[in-house]
N, C-alpha and C positions, 0 to 999 in steps of 0.2 A: 243273542242270547245267552244268559251268563251259567259261567260252569260252578259247578261246588263239587268239590272232592269229597266223597264223604270215604275216613276209615272207621272200618266195623261195620260196611256195609249188607253184610246177609248177616249180622245181629238181628235181636229181636225193638232194640231200637234202630240202629241203621236201616234197617228194612224198611220199619214206617215212615221214617223220617226221606229216604228217599223217594217213598210214595207220593208222598205230600209232594216232596220238591217237584219230583216229573210232573204230578198231575197239575202244578201253579207255572210252568210253563221255565222249568230249568234246565240245563243237560246235568247230567250226576256221572260221575265218575268212581266207580265205587275202588276199594282195595279192601280185601279183606283175608285173615292168617286160616283163614275153615280148619282151626284146635279142636283137638277132640276133647276138650271141657266139656263140655254134652251133647247130644248127640249132631253129629255132622251134618245129617239127610235131614234136619229141621230147618240148617243153616241151606244147603242146598236148594230145598225147595222155596225158599225164601230170594234167594236170586236168581230162579231158574222163572219164578214171576215177576223180578226186576225186568229181568230179558225182553219180556216181551213186548217194552217201550221201546222206540228206535233211538230215544235220548238217552240209553242207560246203556254206558260199560263197565266193565268189571273187571279186572286181577287178583290175583290171588298170590297174596304172599302176606311175608311175615314184616311186623311192624321195626323189629332188629334189623333186617336186609334193608340197609339204607340206600345199596344199587337200585335196589329193583323200584323202591318208593319213590328215592331222586328221578329215577330215569324217569318214573310214570307221570311224576306232578312237573318236570320240564316240557315230555311230551306234550301235556295237558294240557297244563297252566291254568290251572284253576283262578276264577277272581276270589274266592272263598272257600276256605278250610274247611269244617266239620268233624274233629276230632274227636270220635267214639269208641275204637278199638281200643279194647287192654285186658288185662284179666281180672274175670270180676269176680267178686264173692268173696263175702265176710270170714266166711270158714274155712274156706279152703286155705288161705292166707296163712291157715296154721298149720296146713301141712305141705305146701309147697309153693313158699315163700322168693324160691329165686324167680319164677314165674310171674311176679310181680315187679320185682328190679328188671327182669329184661324188657317185659312189655311195658311197663307203665313209667318205666323213668329214660329206659334208654330210645325206646318205641316213643315217646312223647316229643324225647329231645331230638329224635330225628324228622319229626313234626316240625317242630320247630325249625328246625333249618332250615326243609325246604318252603316254609311261609316265607321265613326272614331272604329267602333267595331270590324267591318270584314278589317280595311284595306285595301280596296278596292284600284287598281290600278289608278283607277280616277273617281271622281266626278264632273258630271261637273250640270251644273242649272242654270235654266230661269234665265236673268233677262231680262229689259226693255227699253227701247229708250226712255220712259217715267220717268226715273231717271236723265236725261236731265234739265226738267222744265224749269225755266225762261232762260236761257241760249240761248245766241241769237246767240252766234260765230258757226257758220256753216263752213263747215260739223262737225256736235260733233264727234269728237276724244274721245281716250278712257280716257286718260288725263287730261280731261279737268273735273271741279269741279264741285260736282253734289250735291250741299250742297242746292239747291232750287225747288224741288220736290213740285209738284202745287196740288197732290193729296195725298191720302193715300193710295191709291194706288202703286206710284210711291214711297214713304214712306219706304213702307214694301220691297219693292225689293230692295231699298238702304240699306236698312237696310239688308236684306239678302248677300248682296256682304259685308257688314263689318260681320256681322257673319259666314260668309264662310270665310273669309281672318282669322282671328285668327283662329279656328281652322284645317287650314291650318297651322299654325305657330306654332300650339302646340304640333299638331299631325301628323305634316310632312303628312299633306294629299294632293297628289294633285289634284287642285283643278280648273274648268275654268269655270267661269260666260258668259254668253253670252247675250249680250243684242239684243234682234229683234227690227225688223221696218216697223211697217205694216204689219205682216202677210197675204199673200189672196189666195185660189186658192178653186179644190174641196173639199167637206167633211166639207167646213169652217161652222165657229159659225152663227147664226142666228143674233145675236148682232148687228153682224161685219159690216159697210158701202157696201162693196161691195152684200152682200147677201141682205140686206134691198134696195140698190137703184134693183138690181134686181128683186124682188120681187115685188116692187112698179112699177116698170116700166112696168113687162108685167101685171099684174093684174089692170094698170091705176090708181092709187090710187097714192097721192102726195109722195114725197119723202124730206125728211129734212136736206137740204143744211146749211150745218153754216158757221157764219162771212161771211155770203152773197159768199159765194164761195172762196176768199180768205184763201185759206187753201192749203198746199203744205207737199206730203208726200212720203216717201222713201217707196214705195212699193216691198214687198220681197215676189216674187211665192213660195209657199212652198216648193216643189218640190228642190229649190235652199237653201230654209234656213235649211233643212233636212238633205242633202248632206255636207251641211256646218260641224251642227252637226256630223254628221259620221266622217267625216275626223278630226276633231279637237278630236275626242275620242282619236286618234292615237297620238295626239299635247300633250301629259299629261305632265304639268310647272314641271320643276323641281330646287329648291332653288338655286340662285346663290353662289358662293364663296365669290364672293361680288360683288359691285352694275359696278363694271366694264366689267363683266361676260355679262352685259343682252344689249344685241342687239339693237340696236337704231330702235328705231319704237314701239319697245319694252313694255309692260307696267307691264311685270313680276317683282311681289313684291320683296323687296329686301331682306325679312326677314319670305318670305315662300312660298312653290309651287304652286304660285298660280299667275291670272291672270285675264281680262276679256277682251273681244274680241266682237266688233259687228259684229253681221249680217245684213247687208241691202244691196241693188242694188247700194247705191252708188251715186243713183239718183233721185234730187227732180222732183217730178211730181205734174202740178198744180190740187187739186181735179177738177175743170171743165174739164179738158181733161180725167181722170179717166171715169167721168160720159158721155160723151160724147160716149169715147170708150164701156161704156157698153150700151149703144142707140143703137148704130149699130150695136150688137150681139144681141140685141134684135129685130130690125129691127122696135124701134116707139120710140118715146118723151118721156120723163119723165115729169110729173107733179111736176117741182118744187116749193116748199114751201122755199123762204129764210128765215133765221134766225139770231138773230147773237152768236156769238161763246159761247160756253159754259162754267160754270165754272170748272176749271181744264182742259181743250181742250188751246193745246199748237195751232200756226196758222202753224207751219212750223215741221218738221224733215225731215234730210239728214244725212247718215251713211258714215262717214271715212271709208272705209272697206278693207285698206292697209294691216290694221297687219292679219285677215284673210287668205289673199292671201300671206303674207310674212312667217303663220305658215304653210301654207296646199298647198300653190298653187293654191287656186282655189278661185273665185270670179264670185256671184249668177250675172244671167247675161240675165234673160227671160224677153222682152220687156213687158212693163205693158198691151199693146193691147192683145198679144199674150197670157197672161197668164187670164186677164177676157174671153176672145174668151172659156177657158178651162172652166172657172167657169158655164160661162154659159150655155155651152154644158152638163155639169154637169147639173147645178139645173134643164134645162129643164127635161132629164132623169131620174132626181131621181121623182122630184114631175110631170111628166106624163102633162108638158104644150111646 
């Protein structure tokens, strides 16, 4: 039985990935800081559900606590590490930038050190579509330049990609970075748009809609996302003998077993269409508060997900209206509304 260490196992994506891995016969070792960036009760409930499975164990600790993380990694000796834990949120990085340096830079370094010492079969690390920053060429392709991050959050994730490439090169450590595109679904984070919109619509309170609604996002349903990660586990990169060995469309590094992969639906959805889907599921209209675009926000994201399909044969495809229906049903059940 292969063992996977999942950092951020009590988080939105970490919970769903851990559940999928357990279902598929892996042993999962979770590590989570249980920070109070949002309601810790959601995180506790996710871990409680995972602990119903005999092949799941978890440790509470911060990424910055190298001794605790290292002790766990050396005791469990995972075959694969999936590093999802991070200080998330574009807007919060304007309020508390130090949290991003501590968790996303120091924390990622600690994870890479553990992976190096263990020489794991595959290290997979979360990045974000935010690294594309001010890039206006769409759909976003892994080969596009990411030199213009608009927030510290995006800058820390770009730094993670550079750090991981250096480790992959120096230590022949097979590493895949995956860039997420606006993930949504049941058990989501309360700071995300779908959660806030659903709560506001059901409670009859105004919802804030930025850039006067002229926003586009590549909404990726969480079950599709974690399926993509699961399949990428088995697609560990191998350092090519020469650049000619790199397949067309692949961004495999010519000097390291390292690549970056977008995980997105490959569809650009207008924010107002998303809002209307939520209204339809909630059975009432939103009280809309239109606002200018916020600092650090981008008006559009859109993934070129061809490389994911090339590597795994899989493409996320849940229609956003179907995903919204699943989330609203979960929200009503969880909060009893």
